[in-house]
N, C-alpha and C positions, 0 to 999 in steps of 0.2 A: 135510343140506346138499343143495341142489338139484343135479341132474345136469348143469347148464349148464356146458359146458367153460370158458367165459370166467370164470365165477364160481370154479370150481375152480382154474384157473390163477392167478387173482388171489390166491386164498387161499394157494396155495403160495408165491407171491412175497412176500406179507405175512409168512408164517411164516419164510421165509428171512431177510428183513430184520430181523425181531424177534430171531431167533436170533443174527444177526450183531451186533446192538446189545448183547444180553445177554452174548454171548461176549466182546466187546471190553471190557466193563466187569466181567467175571468175576462177573456177577450169577447165582449158582448157583440161587437160588430161582426167578428168572425162567426160567432154562433148564429147570428141572424142570417148571414149569408149562407151558412151551411144548412140551416133550416130550409131556406128557399131552394138550395141546390138539391136537397133530399126530396123535396116535393116534386121537383122537375125530373130528376134522375130516376127515381123509383116510381114510375108511373104504373097504373093498373095493369096494362098489358104485359110489361116486363115482369112484374111480380107474379101475375097469373101464370106466365110461362114457366118461371122457375119453380113455383109451388106445385105445378102439375107435372113436373119432371120427377119421377120416382127416385132417381139417383141423387137429386139435388134437394129434394124437399126437406129432409131433416136438417141439412146444413143451412138451408135458407131460413128455416124457422129459428134455428139457434142464432144465426147472424142477425136476423131482424129483431129477435128478443134482446140481443146485446145493444143494438142501435136504439131500440125503444127505451132501454134502461138508461143509457147515457142521455137521451133526450129528456127523459123524466127527471133526471138529476139536474139537468140544465134548467128545466122549468122550475123546479123547487128552489134552486139557487137564485133564479131571477125573481121569484116571489119573495124570497127572504131579502134580497137586495132592495126590491121595491119598498118593502116594509121598513128597512133601515133608512132609506131616503125619506120616506113619509115621516118617520119619527124625528129625523134630523130637521126637516122643514117645520114640523110642529114645535120642536124645541126652539128653533130660530125665531119663529113667530112669537112664542111666549117671551123670549128674551127681548125682542124688539118692542113688544107692547110694554114690558116692564121699563125699558129704557125710555120710551115715550112718556110713560106716567111719571117717571123720575124727573125727566126734563120739564114736564109741565109743572111739577111741584117746585122745582128750582126757579122756573120763570115766574111762578106765582108768588114766590117769596121775595122777589126783587122790589 
């Protein structure tokens, strides 16, 4: 990525908007891809160059804070979704065990 602060700031804005869209539609595949893209696109050298540019520094900090907030919300939603899935699996397991016990009672009464 070029070290042009304008290009870097635009890319941060694009990533933030893409994260927002993916998050609002719970598109976890897109979120995963965007996470990888963010890691590749916003490398240390590019970030250092924009943060050391006095005219772009404040905008860069604000843009990165926005991206970080969206990323944090995605992480929180992923954790909540994981917990929902774990609860559903636990409920399924309990129901399966109950059905197996019921089945064994029925077979035992034949």
